[in-house]
C-alpha positions in Angstrom: 50.7 82.9 59.1 49.9 86.8 58.7 46.1 87.2 57.7 46.1 90.1 55.3 42.7 91.9 55.4 40.2 93.0 52.5 39.4 96.8 52.0 35.9 95.8 53.3 37.3 93.8 56.3 39.2 96.9 57.0 36.2 98.9 57.0 34.4 96.5 59.6 37.5 96.6 61.9 37.6 100.5 61.7 34.0 100.6 62.9 35.2 98.3 65.9 38.0 100.4 66.5 36.3 103.6 66.0 34.1 102.2 69.2 37.1 101.3 71.3 38.2 104.8 70.6 34.9 106.6 71.6 34.7 104.6 74.6 38.1 104.9 76.0 37.9 108.7 75.3 34.6 108.6 77.6 36.3 106.5 80.3 39.4 109.0 80.4 36.9 111.7 80.7 35.4 109.9 84.3 39.1 109.6 85.5 39.0 111.6 88.8 40.2 111.1 92.5 37.7 108.9 94.4 36.5 107.0 91.3 37.2 103.2 91.4 38.6 101.0 88.7 35.1 98.7 89.1 33.3 101.8 88.2 35.1 102.3 84.9 34.7 98.5 84.2 30.9 98.8 84.5 30.8 101.9 82.5 32.7 100.4 79.9 31.0 97.4 79.3 27.4 99.2 79.1 28.9 101.6 76.4 30.3 98.4 74.8 26.9 96.7 74.6 25.1 99.8 73.5 27.3 100.1 70.5 26.4 96.6 69.6 29.6 94.6 70.4 30.9 92.4 73.0 33.4 93.0 75.3 36.9 91.2 73.9 38.5 90.8 76.9 35.8 89.5 79.6 36.2 85.9 79.6 39.4 86.0 77.3 41.3 82.9 79.1 39.5 83.6 82.0 39.9 87.4 82.5 37.0 89.0 84.9 36.6 91.9 83.3 35.7 94.2 80.4 38.9 96.6 81.0 42.2 96.2 81.8 42.5 99.0 84.6 46.7 99.2 85.9 47.6 101.7 88.4 50.9 103.1 88.8 53.4 100.6 89.3 50.9 98.2 87.1 52.1 97.6 83.9 49.2 95.6 82.1 46.5 93.4 82.7 44.9 95.0 85.9 41.8 93.8 87.2 39.3 96.3 88.0 38.4 96.5 91.7 36.7 98.8 94.4 40.2 100.6 94.6 39.8 104.3 94.6 42.0 106.5 92.7 44.1 109.2 94.4 45.2 112.5 93.0 48.6 112.0 91.6 48.1 108.4 90.3 48.4 107.2 86.6 45.8 104.9 84.9 46.5 102.6 82.3 43.1 101.7 80.4 43.3 98.9 77.7 40.0 97.7 76.1 38.8 95.6 72.7 35.7 95.1 71.3 34.4 92.3 69.0 31.8 93.7 66.3 30.7 92.0 63.1 33.3 89.4 63.9 36.1 91.7 63.9 38.6 92.8 66.8 39.4 96.1 68.1 41.6 97.1 70.5 43.5 100.0 72.1 45.1 101.5 75.1 45.9 105.1 77.0 47.4 105.8 80.0 45.9 109.2 81.8 46.5 111.0 85.1 44.5 111.2 88.1 44.1 114.8 88.6 47.4 116.7 89.1 50.3 114.4 88.3 53.9 115.1 89.1 56.4 116.2 86.2 58.4 112.9 85.9 54.6 110.9 85.5 53.8 113.4 82.8 57.0 112.7 81.0 56.4 109.2 81.1 53.1 109.5 79.7 54.3 112.0 77.0 57.4 109.7 76.3 55.3 106.7 76.0 52.5 108.3 73.6 55.7 109.5 71.5 56.8 106.3 71.1 53.9 104.7 70.1 53.9 107.7 67.1 57.4 106.5 66.4 56.5 102.6 65.8 53.6 103.7 64.0 55.8 105.8 61.6 57.1 102.7 60.4 54.4 101.0 59.3 54.7 101.2 55.6 54.7 98.7 52.7 58.1 96.5 52.2 59.0 97.7 55.7 60.4 94.9 58.3 58.1 94.3 61.4 61.0 94.9 63.5 61.2 98.3 62.7 58.5 99.3 64.5 60.0 98.0 67.7 63.4 99.5 67.3 61.8 102.8 66.9 60.0 102.5 70.0 63.4 101.3 71.6 65.0 104.1 70.5 63.0 106.7 71.3 62.2 105.6 74.8 65.9 104.7 76.3 67.0 108.1 74.4 65.0 109.7 77.8 66.2 107.2 80.4 63.6 104.9 80.3 63.0 101.2 79.8 61.0 99.0 77.7 59.2 96.0 79.0 60.2 93.1 77.0 57.6 90.0 78.6 54.5 91.8 77.0 54.4 92.6 73.1 52.2 94.1 70.4 50.2 91.6 67.8 48.2 91.2 64.7 44.5 91.7 64.7 41.3 90.7 62.8 38.9 88.1 63.4 40.9 86.8 66.2 42.1 89.2 69.2 45.5 88.0 68.7 46.9 87.1 65.6 50.1 86.9 63.9 52.8 88.8 64.2 54.0 89.1 67.4 55.4 92.9 67.6 58.1 93.7 70.2 59.1 97.2 71.3 62.5 96.6 71.1 65.5 94.9 68.7 67.4 95.6 65.8 65.8 97.2 62.5 65.6 95.4 59.2 64.4 91.9 60.7 61.6 89.8 60.4 58.6 89.5 57.8 58.2 92.6 55.4 55.1 94.5 55.7 52.4 93.9 53.2 49.2 95.9 52.4 46.3 94.8 54.8 48.3 93.7 57.7 46.4 95.1 60.8 49.0 95.5 63.9 48.0 96.5 67.6 51.0 98.5 68.2 51.4 98.9 72.6 54.8 100.2 74.0 54.9 99.4 77.5 57.3 101.9 79.0 58.9 101.7 83.1 60.4 104.7 84.5 62.9 102.6 86.1 63.9 98.8 85.0 62.0 96.9 82.1 61.8 93.9 84.9 58.0 92.8 85.7 56.6 90.3 87.5 52.7 88.8 87.9 50.9 88.9 91.2 49.3 86.0 92.3 45.9 86.8 90.6 47.6 85.4 87.5 47.0 88.4 85.9 48.2 91.9 87.1 51.6 92.6 86.0 54.1 95.1 87.9 57.3 96.8 87.7 59.6 94.6 89.8 61.1 97.9 91.3 57.7 99.6 92.2 58.7 102.3 89.5 55.6 103.7 87.1 54.5 102.1 83.8 52.6 103.7 81.2 50.8 101.6 78.0 49.8 103.3 74.7 48.2 101.2 71.8 46.9 101.8 68.5 45.5 99.5 66.0 47.2 100.0 62.7 46.4 99.0 59.0 49.1 99.0 56.4 48.1 100.7 53.1 50.1 101.8 50.4 49.8 105.4 51.4 51.3 104.6 54.9 49.7 103.5 58.5 45.9 103.9 58.9 45.3 104.6 62.5 41.9 102.8 63.2 41.6 103.9 66.9 42.7 107.5 66.4 41.7 110.0 69.4 42.2 113.5 69.9 45.8 113.9 70.0 46.7 114.9 73.5 48.8 113.8 75.8 47.3 111.3 78.0 44.0 110.8 75.7 45.8 110.0 72.2 
């Protein structure tokens, strides 16, 4: 069942998601050669708790950290560690909070120092794919319209969309119905209704779409070792179109 939120509930979600956006922006500014993903995780938890919220991921199904920090070929759910980042790496930061009974969730991929042209193009195309997906959020539209727009844009640039992980509804639970794939044919699935809220999150590989999960049970990596990028926004369906609750400055790598 897809739960629609009232205007008051969406405002509570806006507060949770604004906190996520603010923390991610601060974390992105901290990313530099020599910084470890554990450093970022410690900072993330501190900022979340100072904001009056709880980390949404820490303890979720046993996940051990506040932040998912995925480097280079890591697609999603990278566990923070003492691994220092190097010039030219790319880093996906995925984080959620629970505030006043509602969840916020967002992700961004950033370059560590100067990155190569191919990596920069991967980040740009993935961010654009998210924007194309969000552009399909409208009353009366179909859920599959979102993923179709994402896939079309990604594949037109020679990249591939991850199939194993998808977006989702969000509200009083971190993961609610519906699932939102980043691929597929348009015009399928439930119709969008005012008050639905989605976490839309393309995961895009530079190479083939196949992924595997490492022995830690969490970290997903590309099977071919190619780079992967991940961008995510939480978006409400309104009569006037999409309302992005996790909006950040609109520059590549920080949106």
